[in-house]
C-alpha positions as CSV (number, residue, x, y, z in Angstrom):
1,X,12.8,4.2,-3.6
2,X,9.1,3.2,-3.8
3,X,6.8,4.3,-6.6
4,X,3.2,5.2,-6.6
5,X,0.6,5.9,-9.2
6,X,0.4,9.5,-10.6
7,X,-2.5,11.9,-10.3
8,X,-4.6,11.3,-13.4
9,X,-8.0,10.3,-14.7
10,X,-8.7,6.7,-15.3
11,X,-8.3,7.1,-19.1
12,X,-5.0,9.0,-18.8
13,X,-1.9,7.6,-20.5
14,X,0.0,5.0,-18.4
15,X,2.9,6.7,-16.6
16,X,4.6,6.6,-13.2
17,X,6.5,9.1,-11.1
18,X,8.7,8.9,-8.0
19,X,7.0,10.0,-4.8
20,X,8.7,12.6,-2.7
21,X,9.7,10.4,0.2
22,X,11.5,12.8,2.5
23,X,8.2,13.8,3.9
24,X,8.5,11.0,6.4
25,X,11.4,9.8,8.6
26,X,12.8,6.5,7.6
27,X,14.5,3.7,9.6
28,X,16.5,1.3,7.5
29,X,17.3,-2.2,9.0
30,X,20.3,-3.9,7.5
31,X,21.3,-7.6,7.1
32,X,22.1,-7.7,10.8
33,X,18.5,-7.0,11.7
34,X,16.2,-9.0,9.3
35,X,12.4,-9.1,9.7
36,X,11.4,-12.7,10.5
37,X,8.2,-13.3,8.5
38,X,5.4,-15.9,9.1
39,X,6.1,-17.1,5.5
40,X,9.4,-18.5,6.8
41,X,11.5,-15.9,5.1
42,X,13.8,-13.2,6.4
43,X,13.2,-9.8,4.8
44,X,16.5,-7.9,4.7
45,X,17.2,-5.2,4.2
46,X,14.0,-3.3,4.8
47,X,12.8,0.1,5.9
48,X,9.9,1.6,7.8
49,X,8.5,5.1,7.1
50,X,6.7,6.8,10.0
51,X,5.4,10.1,11.4
52,X,5.6,11.4,15.0
53,X,3.7,14.1,16.7
54,X,4.2,15.6,20.2
55,X,7.1,15.1,22.5
56,X,8.3,12.0,24.2
57,X,8.6,12.7,28.0
58,X,11.7,12.1,30.0
59,X,10.3,8.8,31.4
60,X,9.4,7.6,27.9
61,X,6.0,6.7,29.2
62,X,3.6,8.8,27.1
63,X,4.0,7.1,23.7
64,X,0.8,6.1,21.7
65,X,1.1,4.0,18.6
66,X,-1.5,4.5,15.9
67,X,-2.1,1.6,13.5
68,X,-3.6,2.5,10.1
69,X,-6.2,0.7,8.2
70,X,-6.0,-1.0,4.8
71,X,-5.7,2.1,2.6
72,X,-4.3,4.4,5.2
73,X,-0.7,5.4,5.8
74,X,1.6,7.2,8.3
75,X,0.1,10.6,7.6
76,X,-2.5,10.5,10.4
77,X,-2.4,14.1,11.5
78,X,-0.5,16.1,8.9
79,X,-1.2,17.2,5.3
80,X,-0.6,14.3,3.0
81,X,2.4,14.9,0.8
82,X,0.9,13.3,-2.3
83,X,-2.8,14.3,-2.1
84,X,-2.5,17.6,-0.2
85,X,-5.4,16.5,2.0
86,X,-5.6,16.6,5.8
87,X,-4.4,13.6,7.8
88,X,-6.8,10.7,7.9
89,X,-7.5,10.9,11.6
90,X,-7.3,14.6,12.4
91,X,-10.6,14.4,14.2
92,X,-8.9,12.1,16.8
93,X,-5.2,13.0,16.8
94,X,-3.8,16.5,17.4
95,X,-3.5,19.3,19.9
96,X,-6.5,19.3,22.2
97,X,-7.9,16.2,20.4
98,X,-8.8,13.0,22.3
99,X,-5.3,11.7,21.4
100,X,-3.7,14.9,22.4
101,X,-0.3,15.6,20.9
102,X,0.3,18.2,23.6
103,X,0.2,15.3,26.2
104,X,1.2,12.3,24.2
105,X,4.0,11.3,21.8
106,X,2.2,9.8,18.9
107,X,3.9,7.4,16.4
108,X,2.2,6.2,13.2
109,X,4.2,3.8,11.0
110,X,3.4,2.8,7.5
111,X,2.9,-1.0,7.5
112,X,5.2,-3.5,5.8
113,X,3.8,-4.3,2.3
114,X,2.4,-0.8,1.8
115,X,3.5,1.9,-0.6
116,X,4.3,5.1,1.2
117,X,8.0,4.6,2.1
118,X,7.9,1.3,4.0
119,X,9.2,-1.7,2.1
120,X,6.6,-3.3,-0.1
121,X,6.1,-4.8,-3.6
122,X,6.9,-1.5,-5.3
123,X,10.2,-1.1,-3.4
124,X,13.5,-2.1,-5.0
125,X,14.6,-5.7,-4.6
126,X,18.3,-5.4,-3.6
127,X,19.1,-8.6,-5.5
128,X,17.8,-7.4,-8.8
129,X,17.7,-3.6,-8.6
130,X,14.1,-3.7,-9.9
131,X,10.8,-3.4,-8.1
132,X,9.9,-6.5,-6.1
133,X,6.5,-7.0,-7.7
134,X,5.1,-10.4,-6.8
135,X,8.5,-11.6,-5.6
136,X,8.0,-9.6,-2.4
137,X,7.1,-12.1,0.3
138,X,3.5,-12.4,1.5
139,X,2.9,-10.4,4.7
140,X,0.7,-11.0,7.7
141,X,-0.6,-8.8,10.4
142,X,1.9,-10.3,12.8
143,X,4.7,-9.4,10.5
144,X,3.5,-5.8,10.5
145,X,3.5,-5.8,14.3
146,X,7.0,-7.4,14.5
147,X,8.3,-4.6,12.2
148,X,6.6,-2.0,14.4
149,X,8.2,-3.5,17.5
150,X,11.6,-3.2,15.8
151,X,10.8,0.5,15.1
152,X,10.0,1.1,18.7
153,X,13.2,-0.6,19.8
154,X,15.1,1.7,17.5
155,X,13.3,4.8,19.0
156,X,14.1,3.5,22.5
157,X,10.5,3.0,23.6
158,X,10.1,0.0,25.8
159,X,6.4,0.3,26.6
160,X,3.5,2.0,24.9
161,X,1.1,4.0,27.0
162,X,-1.6,3.1,24.5
163,X,-2.2,1.7,21.0
164,X,-5.2,2.5,18.8
165,X,-6.5,1.6,15.4
166,X,-9.6,0.6,13.5
167,X,-10.3,-2.1,11.0
168,X,-6.9,-3.5,9.8
169,X,-5.4,-1.1,12.4
170,X,-7.6,-2.8,15.1
171,X,-6.2,-6.2,14.0
172,X,-2.7,-4.9,14.6
173,X,-3.8,-3.6,18.0
174,X,-5.1,-7.0,19.0
175,X,-1.9,-8.7,17.7
176,X,0.3,-6.3,19.6
177,X,-1.6,-7.2,22.8
178,X,-1.1,-10.9,22.1
179,X,2.5,-10.8,21.0
180,X,3.9,-8.1,23.3
181,X,1.5,-7.9,26.3
182,X,4.1,-6.4,28.6
183,X,4.7,-3.5,26.2
184,X,1.1,-2.3,26.0
185,X,-0.5,-0.4,28.9
186,X,-3.8,0.3,27.2
187,X,-5.4,-0.5,23.9
188,X,-8.2,0.8,21.7
189,X,-9.3,-1.8,19.1
190,X,-12.1,-0.1,17.0
191,X,-14.4,-1.6,14.4
192,X,-12.4,-4.8,14.1
193,X,-12.3,-8.5,14.7
194,X,-10.0,-11.3,15.8
195,X,-10.3,-12.9,12.4
196,X,-11.6,-12.1,8.9
197,X,-15.0,-13.5,8.0
198,X,-15.6,-15.5,4.9
199,X,-17.7,-12.7,3.5
200,X,-14.9,-10.2,4.0
201,X,-12.4,-12.5,2.3
202,X,-14.9,-12.8,-0.6
203,X,-15.1,-9.0,-1.0
204,X,-11.3,-8.8,-1.0
205,X,-11.0,-11.5,-3.6
206,X,-13.4,-9.6,-5.9
207,X,-11.1,-6.6,-5.5
208,X,-8.0,-8.5,-6.2
209,X,-9.5,-10.1,-9.3
210,X,-10.4,-6.7,-10.6
211,X,-6.8,-5.6,-10.3
212,X,-5.4,-8.8,-11.8
213,X,-7.9,-8.7,-14.7
214,X,-6.6,-5.3,-15.8
215,X,-4.4,-5.8,-18.8
216,X,-2.1,-3.2,-17.3
217,X,-1.3,-5.4,-14.3
218,X,1.1,-7.5,-16.3
219,X,1.4,-10.3,-13.7
220,X,2.5,-7.7,-11.2
221,X,5.3,-6.4,-13.3
222,X,3.6,-3.2,-14.4
223,X,6.2,-0.8,-13.0
224,X,9.1,-2.6,-14.9
225,X,7.0,-2.8,-18.1
226,X,5.7,0.8,-17.9
227,X,2.1,-0.2,-17.6
228,X,-0.6,0.9,-15.1
229,X,-3.5,-1.2,-13.8
230,X,-5.3,1.9,-12.6
231,X,-8.7,0.8,-14.0
232,X,-8.7,-2.4,-12.1
233,X,-7.5,-0.8,-8.9
234,X,-10.2,1.9,-9.2
235,X,-12.9,-0.8,-9.5
236,X,-11.5,-2.6,-6.5
237,X,-11.6,0.6,-4.5
238,X,-15.2,1.3,-5.7
239,X,-16.4,-2.1,-4.5
240,X,-14.5,-1.9,-1.2
241,X,-15.8,1.6,-0.5
242,X,-19.4,0.4,-0.6
243,X,-18.6,-2.0,2.3
244,X,-17.3,0.9,4.4
245,X,-20.6,2.7,4.2
246,X,-24.2,1.7,5.1
247,X,-27.4,1.6,3.1
248,X,-28.8,4.4,5.3
249,X,-25.8,6.6,4.8
250,X,-25.9,6.1,1.0
251,X,-29.6,6.8,0.9
252,X,-29.3,9.9,3.0
253,X,-26.4,11.3,1.0
254,X,-27.5,10.3,-2.5
255,X,-30.8,8.5,-2.7
256,X,-31.7,8.0,-6.3
257,X,-30.8,11.5,-7.4
258,X,-29.5,12.0,-10.9
259,X,-26.2,13.7,-11.5
260,X,-26.6,17.2,-13.1
261,X,-29.8,16.2,-14.9
262,X,-33.4,15.6,-14.3
263,X,-33.9,12.5,-16.5
264,X,-31.9,9.4,-17.4
265,X,-29.6,9.5,-20.4
266,X,-30.5,5.9,-21.3
267,X,-26.8,5.2,-21.5
268,X,-24.1,3.8,-19.2
269,X,-22.7,7.1,-18.2
270,X,-22.8,8.0,-14.4
271,X,-26.5,9.0,-14.4
272,X,-26.9,8.7,-10.6
273,X,-25.0,10.8,-8.1
274,X,-23.9,7.6,-6.2
275,X,-22.3,6.3,-9.4
276,X,-20.3,9.5,-9.9
277,X,-19.3,9.4,-6.2
278,X,-17.9,5.9,-6.5
279,X,-16.1,6.7,-9.7
280,X,-14.5,9.7,-7.9
281,X,-13.4,7.5,-5.1
282,X,-11.8,5.1,-7.5
283,X,-10.0,7.8,-9.5
284,X,-8.6,9.6,-6.5
285,X,-7.5,6.3,-4.8
286,X,-5.2,5.4,-7.7
287,X,-3.3,8.7,-7.3
288,X,-1.8,7.5,-4.0
289,X,-1.9,3.7,-3.8
290,X,0.0,0.9,-5.4
291,X,-2.0,-2.0,-7.0
292,X,0.3,-4.7,-5.7
293,X,0.2,-3.3,-2.2
294,X,-3.6,-3.5,-2.4
295,X,-3.2,-7.3,-3.1
296,X,-0.7,-7.8,-0.3
297,X,-2.6,-5.9,2.4
298,X,-5.9,-7.4,1.7
299,X,-4.3,-10.8,1.8
300,X,-2.8,-10.0,5.2
301,X,-6.2,-9.2,6.5
302,X,-7.6,-12.4,5.1
303,X,-5.0,-14.5,6.8
304,X,-5.6,-12.9,10.2
305,X,-6.9,-15.3,12.8
306,X,-5.7,-14.5,16.3
307,X,-7.0,-17.7,17.8
308,X,-5.1,-20.0,15.4
309,X,-1.9,-19.9,17.4
310,X,-3.6,-20.3,20.7
311,X,-5.4,-23.6,20.4
312,X,-8.3,-22.0,18.5
313,X,-9.3,-20.1,21.6
314,X,-9.1,-16.3,21.4
315,X,-9.0,-15.9,25.2
316,X,-5.7,-17.8,25.4
317,X,-4.1,-15.0,23.4
318,X,-4.8,-12.6,26.2
319,X,-4.2,-14.9,29.2
320,X,-2.6,-13.0,32.0
321,X,-2.8,-9.7,30.2
322,X,-2.5,-6.5,32.3
323,X,-3.4,-4.3,29.4
324,X,-6.5,-2.1,29.8
325,X,-8.8,-2.4,26.8
326,X,-11.6,-0.2,25.4
327,X,-13.4,-2.0,22.5
328,X,-15.7,0.1,20.3
329,X,-18.1,-0.9,17.6
330,X,-20.8,0.9,15.5
331,X,-24.4,-0.2,15.0
332,X,-24.4,0.2,11.2
333,X,-21.0,-1.4,10.6
334,X,-21.8,-4.6,8.6
335,X,-18.2,-5.2,7.6
336,X,-17.1,-5.6,11.2
337,X,-20.4,-5.8,13.1
338,X,-20.9,-5.4,16.8
339,X,-21.0,-9.2,17.2
340,X,-17.3,-9.2,16.3
341,X,-16.5,-6.7,19.0
342,X,-18.6,-8.6,21.6
343,X,-16.6,-11.7,20.8
344,X,-13.4,-9.8,21.6
345,X,-15.0,-8.6,24.9
346,X,-16.1,-12.1,25.8
347,X,-12.5,-13.4,25.1
348,X,-11.0,-10.6,27.2
349,X,-13.5,-11.3,30.1
350,X,-12.6,-15.0,29.9
351,X,-8.9,-14.1,30.2
352,X,-9.6,-11.9,33.2
353,X,-8.4,-8.8,31.3
354,X,-9.6,-5.3,32.1
355,X,-12.1,-4.3,29.4
356,X,-14.7,-1.7,28.7
357,X,-17.0,-1.8,25.7
358,X,-19.1,0.7,23.8
359,X,-21.5,0.3,20.8
360,X,-22.1,3.7,19.2
361,X,-25.4,4.4,17.5
362,X,-24.7,5.8,14.0
363,X,-25.8,5.3,10.4
364,X,-22.3,6.0,9.0
365,X,-21.2,2.4,8.6
366,X,-17.7,1.0,9.1
367,X,-16.0,4.4,8.3
368,X,-17.6,5.9,11.4
369,X,-14.4,5.3,13.3
370,X,-12.6,7.8,11.0
371,X,-15.3,10.5,11.2
372,X,-16.3,13.2,13.6
373,X,-18.5,11.1,15.8
374,X,-18.9,13.0,19.1
375,X,-19.6,9.9,21.2
376,X,-16.5,8.2,19.9
377,X,-14.3,11.2,20.6
378,X,-15.7,11.5,24.1
379,X,-15.2,7.8,24.9
380,X,-11.6,7.8,23.6
381,X,-10.8,10.9,25.5
382,X,-12.3,9.6,28.8
383,X,-10.6,6.2,28.4
384,X,-7.1,7.7,27.8
385,X,-7.6,10.1,30.8
386,X,-8.5,7.2,33.0
387,X,-5.6,5.1,31.8
388,X,-3.4,8.2,32.2
389,X,-4.3,8.6,35.8
390,X,-3.5,4.9,36.4
391,X,-0.2,5.4,34.6
392,X,0.7,8.5,36.5
393,X,0.4,10.8,33.4
394,X,-2.8,12.5,34.6
395,X,-3.5,14.2,38.0
396,X,-5.7,12.2,40.3
């Protein structure tokens, strides 16, 4: 059973607890069904945790797969069992929402390498009986997608009506459409790219080094040794969170306002509100996420380069695709800027795929795809209704 970090302040004693895993269904794949990894290794046995919402229709034609981002999980539209907070995409998924669980059967799996029930570095290595740690094989986006395809096979779902995700979730959407084009009727890649930029790899490396520099990391053996690299993981989260926002959003929300005081303390306490905000983001993150999983998932994003297996030409990945695409970007997203989305659109056009594109004006940065952005919700609802009519799920 996987382990995650406990709810505590950054200076709390090092301790761990078992997460209450029955909150999610699990599918276990035995030695007869190994996961073939890009690293040239067969992962077996392994398991996938997932959540579902809505009802699969008799024709099994109304399934939508939701792919989560780097620090997300399967709890897309339900109260999170660890934090007690609402699902991470409840603005988008639920009864009457654009991804309407009264119309669609929604599936959200936790990715391989993560820490909320799906096999990852904090899972038990069957050969040793101890947590995998860094002995867990390095995972790619394509490995995540292969595992998800196995899950759908297990659920008896041959074709997806749609697939949606932002950031790392958007990478999975693109990989799905390249690897299994006949299984995806429509796709919504949001705030994403066909490959990670050098700048984004650099940001991830800073975060990984923060984790690994923590004395509690213990070369990835912190669970076995009873240590806890929560400070390093919190700093990694603080740095990453800045990239999810925009300068305008930070200025609007915090400016240079002091925290509970009118004058500086002339110390290194969190004088500014923005400092306190980032420290809060770091301290709450370590309550629910595993440090080694952070290393593994950031590395998976870094390795993602969709064109690499198609002669260096992205369009070749979508050649002959019959999938209907809706690509969405946000004006203030400097982590995955609109130029990345336009490159996806150009590749889809070059492959003669059906594609629509929207750039949404907002100052909320990369995280805008997770927030209550009316234009985003309207576009997604309209796209799915149009695809539904073509699929026979909606009246003409």
